[in-house]
N, C-alpha and C positions, 0 to 999 in steps of 0.2 A: 410654400416656403423652401422646399429642397431645391427648386429649379432656380432660384435667385442667386446672382453670381455673389462672391463675397468682394466687398470694396478692398482695393488694393492696400488702403492705408489702416485696414483693421489688424493686421498681424503686428504693425509697428506700434499700435495703440495699446496692446496688452501690457507690456511693461508699465506704462504711465498709468493705466487703470488699476493694476495690482498696487502700485505705489499710492495712488489716490485712496484706495480701500484701506490700506494700512494707516495712512495718515488720518483718515476720518475716524478710524476706531481709536487711534491714538488721542485725538482731539476730544472725541466723545468721552473717553475715559477720563481726560483732564476736565471735562466740563468745559471747554473752551470753543464749542462749535458756534460759528456765527460771530466771532469777536476779531477786533482788529490784530491782536497778537497772533491769533491762528493764520490770518493773512500773511503777516510778516514772517512768521516761522517757514510757512509754506513757500513763499517767493524765495526767502534765503536758501532753503534746502534745494529747491528747483534750480537756482542759478549757481549754485556750487560747483557742478562738474564743468561749467563754462569758465571758471576763473583760472588764471595761470598764476604760478609762482614766479619770483624774481628770476630772470634769466632762463625761463623756459618757455616753450611754445605753449599756445592755448591748448586745453584738453578737447575742445570741439574741433570740427573738420574746418572751421574757418580759423583763418590766421589773424591774430589780433594786430591792429595797427601800432599799438604801443608795446615797445619792446624796452626792457630794462638792462643795463650793462651788467656784464658778469663781474665777478670779484677782480680777475685779472685786467678786464678793461677799465674798471675803476682805477686800479693801481697804475695801469699804464698812463691815464689821464692825468693823475696826481703827479706822476714823474715828469710828464710833458709840461705841466703848469709850472713845476719847480724849476726846469730847465729855462723855460721861458722868462719867468721872474728874475732868475739869476742872469740870463743874458741881457735883460732890461737895465738891472742894477749895474751891471759890468759897463753897458754902453753909457749909462748916465753919468758913471765916474770918470770914464774917458773923455766925455763932453765937457767936464768940469775943468 
């Protein structure tokens, strides 16, 4: 047993295994082992670190293809839209 090499993924799995042990104890205390709710809670908790807030980059190392405009960008778009509508209304008045 001492001569077998340690798999490279084993050190990376320790935090996951420790979290799973804690979640199992939590679900066992609630009496909800092997229920749909325990699966829903587990998947939700597991995916939370990979979600991103509005206007921020994803917390994971992968960049999210969906980006949300910041407050300043939304304000700029509103002003541009207002200017465009004003220019169109002015052009319509001149054409009459």
